[in-house]
C-alpha positions as a printed NumPy array, in Angstrom:
array([[ 30.801, 186.289, 132.996],
       [ 30.913, 183.17 , 130.793],
       [ 34.65 , 183.106, 131.124],
       [ 34.374, 183.061, 134.945],
       [ 31.863, 180.185, 134.885],
       [ 34.077, 178.141, 132.566],
       [ 37.01 , 178.692, 134.918],
       [ 34.97 , 177.503, 137.928],
       [ 33.784, 174.386, 136.049],
       [ 37.35 , 173.517, 135.021],
       [ 38.54 , 173.781, 138.627],
       [ 35.716, 171.533, 139.883],
       [ 36.476, 168.92 , 137.193],
       [ 40.117, 168.903, 138.17 ],
       [ 39.304, 168.425, 141.861],
       [ 37.012, 165.478, 140.993],
       [ 39.764, 163.784, 138.974],
       [ 42.283, 164.239, 141.789],
       [ 39.899, 162.667, 144.344],
       [ 39.28 , 159.637, 142.08 ],
       [ 42.987, 158.993, 141.559],
       [ 43.741, 159.103, 145.304],
       [ 41.151, 156.358, 146.175],
       [ 42.677, 153.043, 147.776],
       [ 42.282, 149.721, 145.871],
       [ 40.861, 148.239, 149.098],
       [ 37.953, 150.729, 148.803],
       [ 36.939, 149.577, 145.335],
       [ 34.147, 147.104, 144.84 ],
       [ 33.807, 144.149, 142.49 ],
       [ 30.572, 142.668, 141.263],
       [ 29.764, 139.031, 141.047],
       [ 28.088, 137.501, 138.039],
       [ 24.682, 137.947, 139.677],
       [ 25.24 , 141.652, 140.097],
       [ 25.669, 141.619, 143.921],
       [ 28.632, 143.659, 144.977],
       [ 31.2  , 142.179, 147.415],
       [ 34.269, 143.651, 148.984],
       [ 37.484, 142.38 , 147.391],
       [ 39.913, 140.426, 149.731],
       [ 43.473, 139.312, 148.999],
       [ 43.66 , 135.455, 149.005],
       [ 47.038, 133.864, 149.996],
       [ 47.644, 130.353, 148.565],
       [ 50.37 , 128.4  , 150.39 ],
       [ 53.235, 127.066, 148.25 ],
       [ 53.225, 123.203, 148.333],
       [ 56.289, 121.567, 149.909],
       [ 57.942, 118.895, 147.719],
       [ 57.518, 115.343, 149.04 ],
       [ 61.275, 114.939, 149.314],
       [ 61.38 , 117.865, 151.75 ],
       [ 58.393, 116.828, 153.895],
       [ 59.267, 116.91 , 157.577],
       [ 58.264, 113.596, 159.28 ],
       [ 55.799, 113.859, 162.119],
       [ 57.607, 111.102, 164.076],
       [ 61.279, 110.492, 164.617],
       [ 62.427, 107.265, 162.922],
       [ 64.237, 104.733, 165.13 ],
       [ 68.016, 104.811, 165.054],
       [ 70.001, 101.979, 163.457],
       [ 70.82 , 100.739, 166.944],
       [ 67.183, 100.135, 167.869],
       [ 66.611,  96.34 , 167.925],
       [ 63.753,  95.066, 165.794],
       [ 60.921,  93.509, 167.77 ],
       [ 60.957,  89.684, 167.716],
       [ 58.636,  88.177, 165.1  ],
       [ 55.382,  86.811, 166.389],
       [ 55.352,  83.01 , 166.518],
       [ 52.914,  81.354, 164.127],
       [ 53.353,  77.958, 165.803],
       [ 49.922,  76.569, 166.663],
       [ 50.213,  74.473, 169.819],
       [ 46.734,  73.038, 169.246],
       [ 47.968,  71.154, 166.184],
       [ 48.369,  67.376, 166.322],
       [ 51.953,  66.152, 166.75 ],
       [ 53.222,  64.378, 163.626],
       [ 55.225,  61.439, 164.993],
       [ 57.814,  59.668, 162.814],
       [ 59.674,  56.567, 163.966],
       [ 62.173,  54.054, 162.609],
       [ 61.184,  50.533, 161.62 ],
       [ 61.425,  47.394, 163.763],
       [ 64.976,  46.088, 163.533],
       [ 66.496,  49.568, 163.447],
       [ 69.282,  49.946, 165.98 ],
       [ 68.322,  53.573, 166.489],
       [ 64.747,  52.601, 167.303],
       [ 65.928,  49.79 , 169.564],
       [ 68.106,  52.169, 171.592],
       [ 65.441,  54.904, 171.634],
       [ 62.518,  52.777, 172.854],
       [ 64.716,  51.047, 175.404],
       [ 66.151,  54.202, 177.008],
       [ 62.949,  56.278, 176.921],
       [ 60.759,  53.449, 178.184],
       [ 58.526,  53.42 , 175.092],
       [ 59.26 ,  49.711, 174.664],
       [ 56.641,  47.935, 172.578],
       [ 54.034,  50.664, 173.116],
       [ 54.933,  52.808, 170.117],
       [ 52.1  ,  55.209, 169.162],
       [ 49.812,  53.488, 166.665],
       [ 49.593,  56.655, 164.519],
       [ 53.375,  57.051, 164.254],
       [ 54.586,  56.932, 160.65 ],
       [ 57.297,  54.298, 160.169],
       [ 60.343,  55.374, 158.141],
       [ 63.217,  53.038, 157.218],
       [ 65.969,  55.548, 156.34 ],
       [ 67.699,  58.21 , 158.418],
       [ 67.757,  60.736, 155.554],
       [ 64.016,  60.315, 155.005],
       [ 63.378,  60.955, 158.712],
       [ 65.356,  64.197, 158.429],
       [ 63.375,  65.229, 155.345],
       [ 60.001,  64.536, 156.993],
       [ 60.86 ,  66.666, 160.036],
       [ 62.354,  69.432, 157.889],
       [ 59.142,  69.677, 155.839],
       [ 56.637,  69.543, 158.721],
       [ 56.542,  72.275, 161.396],
       [ 54.663,  69.941, 163.778],
       [ 56.822,  66.837, 163.389],
       [ 59.002,  64.988, 165.895],
       [ 61.365,  62.044, 165.473],
       [ 64.843,  60.814, 166.433],
       [ 68.112,  60.17 , 164.58 ],
       [ 71.757,  59.436, 165.215],
       [ 73.523,  62.483, 166.635],
       [ 76.147,  62.12 , 163.919],
       [ 73.482,  62.35 , 161.211],
       [ 72.042,  65.717, 162.298],
       [ 71.614,  68.481, 159.728],
       [ 71.121,  72.207, 160.296],
       [ 67.614,  71.902, 158.815],
       [ 66.229,  70.249, 161.946],
       [ 66.575,  71.069, 165.657],
       [ 67.886,  68.667, 168.299],
       [ 66.19 ,  69.046, 171.693],
       [ 67.99 ,  69.164, 175.013],
       [ 66.931,  66.175, 177.097],
       [ 66.464,  66.674, 180.842],
       [ 68.444,  69.899, 180.547],
       [ 71.443,  68.29 , 178.802],
       [ 72.647,  69.301, 175.332],
       [ 73.284,  66.324, 173.018],
       [ 76.996,  66.468, 172.156],
       [ 80.166,  64.395, 172.045],
       [ 81.19 ,  65.882, 175.419],
       [ 77.922,  64.95 , 177.175],
       [ 78.027,  61.468, 175.666],
       [ 81.591,  61.065, 176.908],
       [ 80.743,  62.106, 180.482],
       [ 77.492,  60.129, 180.483],
       [ 75.206,  63.074, 181.275],
       [ 73.31 ,  62.687, 177.987],
       [ 71.372,  59.488, 178.587],
       [ 70.147,  58.835, 175.037],
       [ 73.29 ,  57.099, 173.773],
       [ 74.252,  53.732, 172.32 ],
       [ 77.213,  51.919, 170.712],
       [ 78.124,  51.7  , 167.046],
       [ 79.457,  48.239, 166.325],
       [ 80.442,  45.855, 163.571],
       [ 79.801,  42.123, 163.622],
       [ 81.272,  39.141, 161.755],
       [ 80.568,  35.424, 161.666],
       [ 83.209,  32.838, 162.511],
       [ 84.379,  32.441, 158.915],
       [ 84.852,  36.159, 158.289],
       [ 86.522,  36.587, 161.66 ],
       [ 89.423,  34.608, 160.135],
       [ 89.483,  36.648, 156.893],
       [ 92.767,  38.594, 156.746],
       [ 91.24 ,  41.565, 154.905],
       [ 88.303,  41.731, 157.355],
       [ 90.746,  41.651, 160.255],
       [ 92.85 ,  44.416, 158.723],
       [ 89.883,  46.726, 158.081],
       [ 88.618,  46.24 , 161.655],
       [ 92.167,  46.854, 162.875],
       [ 92.069,  50.185, 161.008],
       [ 88.675,  51.074, 162.54 ],
       [ 90.147,  50.62 , 166.023],
       [ 93.426,  52.399, 165.23 ],
       [ 94.336,  55.976, 166.113],
       [ 93.429,  57.066, 162.563],
       [ 90.062,  55.283, 162.644],
       [ 89.178,  56.527, 166.129],
       [ 90.035,  60.074, 165.097],
       [ 87.405,  59.795, 162.358],
       [ 84.934,  58.423, 164.925],
       [ 85.574,  61.372, 167.226],
       [ 84.865,  63.911, 164.456],
       [ 81.084,  63.544, 164.907],
       [ 80.642,  60.746, 167.387],
       [ 82.675,  59.585, 170.362],
       [ 85.793,  57.481, 170.141],
       [ 85.57 ,  54.073, 171.806],
       [ 89.341,  53.992, 172.399],
       [ 91.254,  57.215, 172.996],
       [ 94.587,  55.352, 173.345],
       [ 94.393,  53.403, 170.102],
       [ 97.623,  52.396, 168.317],
       [ 98.636,  53.756, 164.922],
       [ 97.719,  51.782, 161.808],
       [100.258,  50.559, 159.242],
       [ 98.984,  49.355, 155.824],
       [ 99.654,  45.732, 155.027],
       [ 99.446,  45.991, 151.253],
       [ 96.402,  43.716, 151.045],
       [ 94.044,  43.43 , 148.07 ],
       [ 90.463,  42.258, 147.651],
       [ 86.801,  43.22 , 147.985],
       [ 84.81 ,  43.657, 151.204],
       [ 81.024,  43.795, 151.506],
       [ 79.771,  45.84 , 154.457],
       [ 76.144,  46.735, 155.244],
       [ 73.424,  47.338, 157.801],
       [ 72.713,  50.335, 160.042],
       [ 72.03 ,  53.602, 158.224],
       [ 73.132,  55.417, 161.381],
       [ 76.577,  53.799, 161.237],
       [ 76.749,  54.363, 157.472],
       [ 78.159,  57.964, 157.563],
       [ 81.019,  56.833, 159.822],
       [ 81.656,  53.725, 157.726],
       [ 81.823,  55.827, 154.549],
       [ 84.548,  57.984, 156.158],
       [ 86.444,  54.882, 157.339],
       [ 86.177,  53.305, 153.9  ],
       [ 87.546,  56.392, 152.127],
       [ 90.538,  56.698, 154.453],
       [ 91.295,  52.977, 154.392],
       [ 91.247,  52.769, 150.591],
       [ 93.563,  55.79 , 150.419],
       [ 96.069,  53.725, 152.422],
       [ 95.301,  50.417, 150.645],
       [ 94.798,  51.116, 146.955],
       [ 94.264,  47.43 , 146.113],
       [ 91.121,  47.131, 148.246],
       [ 87.5  ,  47.796, 147.296],
       [ 84.749,  48.176, 149.912],
       [ 81.061,  48.039, 148.978],
       [ 78.666,  49.539, 151.553],
       [ 74.895,  48.975, 151.653],
       [ 72.144,  49.944, 154.091],
       [ 69.006,  48.2  , 155.262],
       [ 69.175,  48.803, 159.015],
       [ 70.848,  47.075, 161.928],
       [ 68.611,  44.004, 161.668],
       [ 69.664,  43.503, 158.056],
       [ 73.329,  43.972, 158.922],
       [ 73.129,  41.397, 161.696],
       [ 71.185,  38.791, 159.71 ],
       [ 73.327,  39.125, 156.572],
       [ 76.542,  39.021, 158.573],
       [ 75.243,  35.816, 160.174],
       [ 74.518,  34.223, 156.791],
       [ 77.787,  35.437, 155.262],
       [ 76.15 ,  37.618, 152.604],
       [ 78.111,  40.465, 154.2  ],
       [ 81.702,  40.23 , 155.331],
       [ 80.954,  42.826, 158.011],
       [ 77.573,  43.857, 159.434],
       [ 76.914,  47.31 , 160.907],
       [ 74.659,  47.766, 163.939],
       [ 73.687,  50.664, 166.148],
       [ 72.413,  48.385, 168.903],
       [ 74.04 ,  45.701, 170.968],
       [ 73.666,  42.082, 169.885],
       [ 71.04 ,  39.968, 171.576],
       [ 72.032,  36.766, 173.315],
       [ 70.913,  34.513, 170.461],
       [ 72.796,  36.685, 167.936],
       [ 75.981,  36.435, 169.974],
       [ 75.912,  32.673, 169.49 ],
       [ 76.929,  33.098, 165.84 ],
       [ 78.532,  36.541, 165.688],
       [ 81.43 ,  38.426, 167.195],
       [ 80.736,  42.123, 167.814],
       [ 83.252,  44.972, 168.057],
       [ 82.321,  48.453, 169.303],
       [ 83.928,  51.064, 167.024],
       [ 82.318,  54.258, 168.376],
       [ 79.655,  55.654, 170.68 ],
       [ 76.729,  57.741, 169.473],
       [ 73.846,  59.77 , 170.842],
       [ 70.232,  59.54 , 169.726],
       [ 68.942,  63.06 , 169.078],
       [ 65.229,  63.876, 169.472],
       [ 64.5  ,  66.261, 166.611],
       [ 61.79 ,  68.795, 165.722],
       [ 61.328,  71.399, 163.006],
       [ 63.223,  74.694, 163.607],
       [ 59.838,  76.513, 163.622],
       [ 58.944,  74.713, 166.844],
       [ 59.653,  77.023, 169.831],
       [ 60.262,  74.092, 172.189],
       [ 63.966,  73.622, 172.941],
       [ 63.901,  71.022, 175.719],
       [ 61.967,  67.994, 176.918],
       [ 62.263,  65.465, 179.683],
       [ 62.566,  61.753, 178.951],
       [ 59.039,  61.395, 180.352],
       [ 57.634,  63.974, 177.912],
       [ 59.326,  62.21 , 175.005],
       [ 57.883,  58.883, 176.138],
       [ 54.371,  60.369, 176.422],
       [ 54.505,  61.6  , 172.829],
       [ 55.84 ,  58.371, 171.337],
       [ 53.336,  56.207, 173.199],
       [ 50.444,  58.438, 172.089],
       [ 49.555,  59.643, 175.583],
       [ 50.153,  63.237, 174.409],
       [ 48.988,  63.941, 170.861],
       [ 48.985,  67.754, 170.62 ],
       [ 51.795,  70.226, 171.182],
       [ 49.669,  72.016, 173.777],
       [ 50.094,  68.934, 175.969],
       [ 53.869,  69.419, 176.179],
       [ 54.362,  71.455, 179.333]])
């Protein structure tokens, strides 16, 4: 009897063990730290994608897509900084005469006596305006079209660019007889000299004869207009290359200085970028060696590319004092 009971108990124990082993892990329970049981769930943690493999949410523009134009920071409400040449300057004389400014130059205009300084002032000031010889322009300032015409040698030649004037040299009666003075002026008016004039300015004689050196020696003193100076420096260099026994000293001071010192004989040759007045012609001979334009210049940051003569006049007389007034 005992043996039968033991057999039954062994069978029941075996069945219990088999049932326990066949139970699913999903049916088991875990207990939290506070003793409350909760069903176990499988948590799936996504694998992070490396930054180098991140897919962009927008498509980048192709290399052919043009960049948008930069926004202009030019403030048209700013006061116009006006720079002008001094009284006696040939450039000023031509400018005020052609534009109609005359003797009514803006009282707040800053007077500058050198072309290079004018260029520097405009280069350094976004709101500046001034004027210089066309041949003295640099790529650090911007020349404005005037009445729709581009300032150039071609438009000076055909007369469509109205802001133009002569470059001339002047001598008194004594120097007019000086052989070396005569020879240097002869070179200026020769084919070689006129070719130099046409490089940046406009030749005054397209059918000039060739120059032949005369073997002269001596020293010449030339001075005056700072606008004519760049051309005169080129003429000097070429002339000395052909006449090794000659020295030429060049000074500035403006057209007024060139005219007055040529009259007194301090200079052998005076340089002027304006025509002689009647009283000056009584003591001086004048010779036109080239034609030049007067360029109205602004800073490259200025979006304005063109003005009329009337607009230029209004600025330089002080009638318009802010860039917003230029329409």
